[in-house]
C-alpha positions in Angstrom: -0.4 8.6 -37.6 -4.1 7.8 -37.5 -6.7 8.6 -35.0 -6.2 5.4 -32.8 -2.5 5.9 -32.8 -2.9 9.4 -31.4 -5.4 8.4 -29.0 -3.2 5.6 -27.4 -0.3 7.8 -27.3 -2.3 10.4 -25.4 -3.3 7.6 -23.0 0.2 6.4 -22.8 1.2 10.0 -21.7 -1.7 10.1 -19.2 -0.4 6.8 -17.9 2.9 8.1 -17.3 1.8 11.2 -15.5 -0.4 9.1 -13.2 2.5 6.9 -12.4 4.6 10.0 -11.5 2.1 11.1 -9.1 1.8 7.7 -7.7 5.4 7.8 -7.3 5.4 11.0 -5.4 2.5 9.5 -3.1 4.6 6.4 -2.5 7.4 8.8 -1.1 4.9 10.5 1.2 3.7 7.1 2.1 7.4 5.9 3.3 7.5 9.1 5.3 4.2 8.4 7.0 5.0 4.9 7.8 8.5 6.0 9.0 6.6 8.9 11.4 4.0 6.1 12.2 1.3 8.6 11.4 -1.7 6.5 10.8 -3.9 8.9 9.8 -1.7 10.6 7.2 -1.1 7.0 6.1 -4.7 6.3 5.7 -5.2 9.6 3.5 -2.4 8.5 1.2 -3.6 5.0 0.9 -7.0 6.3 -0.1 -5.4 8.7 -2.9 -3.2 5.8 -4.1 -6.3 3.5 -4.6 -7.7 6.3 -6.8 -4.5 6.6 -8.9 -4.5 2.7 -9.2 -8.1 2.7 -10.3 -7.1 5.5 -12.8 -4.2 3.4 -14.2 -6.4 0.2 -14.5 -9.1 2.2 -16.4 -6.2 3.7 -18.8 -4.8 0.3 -19.4 -8.2 -1.1 -20.3 -8.8 1.7 -22.9 -5.4 1.3 -24.2 -6.0 -2.5 -24.7 -9.4 -1.9 -26.4 -7.8 0.5 -28.8 -4.7 -1.8 -29.2 -7.0 -4.7 -30.0 -8.5 -3.3 -33.3 -4.7 -2.6 -34.5 -3.0 -4.6 -37.3 0.5 -5.8 -36.7 2.4 -3.1 -38.4 0.4 -0.4 -36.8 1.3 -2.0 -33.3 4.9 -2.1 -34.3 4.9 1.5 -35.4 3.2 2.5 -32.2 5.7 0.7 -30.0 8.8 2.1 -31.8 7.2 5.6 -31.5 6.4 5.4 -27.7 9.3 3.2 -26.7 10.6 6.0 -24.4 7.6 6.6 -22.9 6.9 2.9 -22.3 10.4 2.7 -20.8 9.6 5.6 -18.5 6.3 3.8 -17.4 7.9 0.5 -16.6 10.8 2.2 -14.6 8.2 4.3 -12.7 6.2 1.1 -12.1 9.4 -0.7 -10.8 10.2 2.1 -8.4 6.4 1.9 -7.0 6.7 -1.7 -6.5 10.0 -1.6 -4.7 8.8 1.1 -2.1 5.5 -0.9 -1.7 7.5 -3.7 -0.7 9.7 -1.7 1.6 6.5 -0.1 3.2 5.1 -3.6 3.5 8.1 -4.8 5.3 8.6 -1.9 7.8 4.6 -2.4 8.6 5.2 -6.1 9.4 8.0 -5.1 11.9 5.6 -2.7 13.4 2.9 -5.1 13.6 5.3 -7.8 15.2 6.3 -5.2 17.6 2.9 -4.2 18.7 2.1 -8.0 19.0 5.2 -8.5 21.2 4.0 -5.6 23.6 0.7 -6.9 23.8 1.8 -10.4 24.7 4.0 -8.7 27.3 1.1 -7.1 29.0 -0.9 -10.1 29.0 2.0 -12.0 30.8 2.3 -9.0 33.3 -1.4 -9.2 34.0 -1.3 -12.9 34.6 1.7 -12.4 37.1 -0.1 -9.6 39.0 -2.9 -12.1 39.5 -0.7 -14.1 41.6 0.0 -11.0 44.1 -3.8 -10.2 44.6 -5.0 -10.2 48.1 -6.7 -13.6 48.6 -10.2 -13.3 50.0 -10.2 -13.4 53.9 -11.0 -16.7 55.1 -13.7 -16.7 57.8 -13.0 -18.6 60.8 -15.3 -21.8 61.3 -15.5 -21.2 65.0 -17.4 -18.3 66.3 -15.5 -15.7 68.5 -18.3 -16.0 70.9 -17.7 -19.5 71.9 
């Protein structure tokens, strides 16, 4: 195994570990969404953004190293890291599914909030009809 293959394998292991950490954060995000804890959700999203940036950087490094490999070296690298690639793919599928679930839950919460706001506005409009009208001053003076 040459140096590039070792480096790519090391990067793939790093990617798998990052995916595992991201999957844990997704679990925490699901809990925060269910609890409707906005501050915790914000913190988790910031951490997730860092992990996703690290994944993108790792992918770029792997692509740069793999670009220089010939066909047989790539095939041997794929065979040697088949299990690792499968684990990464499985973790990414779980992450995507949980992200979609979170989006659906947040859409539901958003629609509930919008309905509450509409109800409040409608209530304010109804209350305007019950306001006291300004007193109408008589046109004839009492002194007459």
